[in-house]
N, C-alpha and C positions, 0 to 999 in steps of 0.2 A: 571845509574850505581850504585847509592845508593841502588835501589830496588834489583838489582842483588846481591850486596854484602850482604845485609841482608838475602836474600834467601839462599845464600851459607852458611852463618853462621848458620842459622836455621837448614839446612840440616845436617851440621856437628854435631851440638848439638844433633840432634835426632839419628844420626848414631853412635856416639862414647860414648855418656853419658846417655843413657836412664836409666840405673840402678842407676846412681848417682842422677838423677832427682827424683827418687822415694825413699822415706824413710818411716819409720814406722809412723812418724808424718804427712807425706804428701804422701800417697800411690799413688796418681794419678799425682804427679809431678806438682802441680799447682803453686808452687813458681817459678819454672823455666819458666813456661809459662807467668806468670805475669811479671817477670823480663825482658823478651824479649821486652816488651813495652818501656823500658827505652832507648829512641832514641833521636837524635838531632832534628828531624823534624816530623811533623804529617804525611807527605808522607811516611816516613819510618815506622811509626806505622801502616799505611794502609797495608803495605806488611806483617807485623807481623800478623795482623788479617787474611789475606789470607792464610798465612802459617799454622796458628793454625787451621783454619777451615778445610783445606785439611788434616792436620795430624789427625784430628778427624774423617775423613772418609766422609766428605761432600764436595760438589762442590760449591764454592762461585761464586757469580756474583757481579761484580763491576759496580755500577751505578754512573756515574759522573754527576755533576751539577755545575752551576755557582753560587757561593756564595760570601762570604766575607761581610764586612760591611763598615761603614764610616771610621773606623780606619785603616782597612787593605787594603781597595780597593778591586777590583774584585779578587776572589780566586776560583780556581776549587776545589770542594769537591768531596768526594767519599764515598758513602754508600756501605757497603758490606752485601749481603744477601745470605741466603741459607734456605732450607726447610727440615723439617721432614715430609714426605708425609703421609697424612691420608689414611685410608682404606675405608671410606664411600664415594663412588663416587657420591652419591646424595647430599652431603654437598658441597656447593660452597663457603662457608665462611671460613676464616682462622683466627687462633689465632696468634697474633703477640707477639714476645718476643724481646724487644729492650734494647739497652744500647749504650751509645756513647763511642767512643774510642779516640777521640781527646783530647789533653791536652792543658792547657792554656799557653800562652806565658807570661813569667815573665817580670818585669820592666827592668831587665838588658838585655833583648832580647833573653835569653835562654828559652828553653822549660821546663816546669815542668816535673818531672819524671812521674807524673800522675798515681801513683800506686793505691791509694785509690779512686781518682777521675780521671779515672774511669776504669783503666785496669782490676782491680779485678772483676768488674761487667761483663766485656766482657768475661773473662775466665769463670766466673760462668754461663753466658748464654750459652756458648758453652758446658760446662759440663752438663747443663740441657738438651740440645739437645741430647747429648750422652745417657742420662738416658731415655729420651722419645722415642728414636729410637726403643726400644724393647717393647714399651707399646701398639702398634697397636691402636693408637688413631683414632677416626672417622675423626676429623678435621685435616687438614694440619696445621702445625705450621711453621710460617715464622719467622726466626730470622733475625733482621735488626740491624746491627752494624753501628751506625750513626756517621757521621762526622759533625764538626762545631757546636756542641751543645754549646761550650764555646763562640761562636760568636753570639748567640741568637737563639738557637734551629733551625738553618738553615737547617741542614740535614733532620730533621724530617718534617719541613714544605715543603721542596722540594719533599720528598717521597710522602707526602699526595697530593701535587699538581700533581705529575706524575701518581699516582695510584688510588687516591680516596679512599673512605672508605666503599663503598657499600658492599664489600665482607669481611669486617673485623668484626669478631665476638666479639673480645675483645683484649685489649692490656695490656701486663704486662711489665712495664719499670723498669730497675734497674739502680740506681745511688748511688755510695758510698757504697761498700760492701766489704771493705778490712779487717775489724777487728770487734770484738764484737760478742755477741751471742743473741742480742735483735733485733728483726725485727721491723722496722718502716714502716708504710704504710700511704698513703694519703687518706683522706676521702673527699677531696674537688674537685672532678672531675665530679660533676653533678649527677642528678638522674639516668641518663642512666648507671652509673657505680656502682649502688648499688649491683647488683648481683656479680660483680667482687670483691668488698671489702668483701662481705659475704663469698665468696670462700676463701679469705685470712684468715678470722677469723676462719673458719672451720679447715683449715690446722694448724693454731696456736694451736687450742684446741686439735686436734688429735695428733699432734707431741709434745704437752706440752712444747712449746718454749715460752719465754717471747715476747710479741708483744705490740707495742704502736701505736694506731691509732691517726693520726694528723688531726684535723678539718682543719687546714691550714698547708700544707706541703711545704717544700722548693721546688722551681721550678726546673723542669727538662724537658725532652722531652715529658713527659706526658701532659704538658700544651698545646703543639701544637695539640696533638690528642684530648684532651678534648675540646678545643676550636672549633674543627671541628666536634664534636658530637660523638666521639667514646667512648665506654665503656673502661675505662682505670684505672689502679692503678699504682702508683710508689712505689717501695720498696727499702729499704736500710738497712744496719746493723750498729749498734753501741754497745759499752758496755752499761750496764744497766743504769749507772749514766748519761752517755753522752746522751742517748736517751731521758731520762726525762728532762735533761737540755735543749735539743733542743725543746722539746714539750713546755716547759715553755717559752722559748725565742720567739717562734712563736705564742703561743696560750694563754699565761698567762696574757697578758695585763700589765697595769702599776703596778699591785700588784702581780707580778709573783713570788716574793720572791728571785729572783736572785739579786746579787750585782749590783749596778749601773754601767753601761758600760760593764757588763759581756758578753763575747762571748764564746759560747761552743767550746771546744777544736777542734772539727772537722773543724770548720770554721776558726780556726787559722792554721790548717794543710793544707787543700786543697788550691789550687791557690797560693802555696808558695813553696820554695825550701825544705820544710820539708816533702813533700809528696813523701817519698822514700820507698824502700823495707824494711827498718827497721820497718815500721809501719804495714807491712802485716802479717796477720795470715792466713795460708792456710786452717785451719779448718773452718774459716768463709766463705771462697770461696766455699769449699765443701758443707757446710750447705746451702749457698745461692743457689747453683745449685740444690740441692735436694728440697728445698722449692719452687723454681720457677717451677720445673718440677711437683711437687705435685699440685700447684695452677692451672697449665695448665691442668692437668688431671681432676681436679674438673670442670674447665670451659668447658672442652670437654664433660662432662656428663650432663651439665645443658642445658635443652631444653625448659622448660615450661616458656612461657611469657617473653622470653628474646630474641627478634629479633636482628639481627646484626644491626650495626649503618647504618644510611642512610645519 
């Protein structure tokens, strides 16, 4: 019943207010798309994902799995996938674009709005797929919108168990992309990922956007893919100061220069009741979608000495 209600609301929103959703500051209506994720349950967020994927002109598949952890007990999870089909029939490997859509449950039992973590990334991933659709890539791009990341990367692990990585060329993961103009990327995903991080650096240079590489990057679904041997990078966005504060907190050691007990703003924001629409900058979501698409275009064109994961 809840799924049906959400679908009806989404349909009405698309039917009666498309012009209102698009403004000069947000020409592709990304704010409204992110706002749709503010729901009382993760099951309702699943339906929002399905509705947005269909509205973008793709056909989603829902893959259910048995997840949960010691705190929650058994829980059914749902990964939502769709593809941008490649044009080279001789290529059997796929490039994956991933982002988790579940939100964390707060101490009072309510669900975080989960805007920065991680609805914005999901909308950016769908936006990247829209941009890639007209690019006629050789590789197929599989977008995987993952459930139960907040419970321990369970959706990513279950997808890997079900599908394996033999046909995975590379993985681009997005987590925390709701505001800021500085791209952060992980460098700690093994030697197999060197060509992926190189592609990220090339995009940073060509687009002249500020980028910060992290020798140790905050954990996300990339950790599951890296542990299984896949070439992967995790990407996120922050304001310039926040990105460098995060770098120092994770990589600066005891003499990082930060005040004792200092916690970067983003870590006081996510997993709290402050992760709301007031924090969202649609320009960041648009930038993230464009950057992810460009990184994937780079990876599509890399062939020498970079075999798919085994």
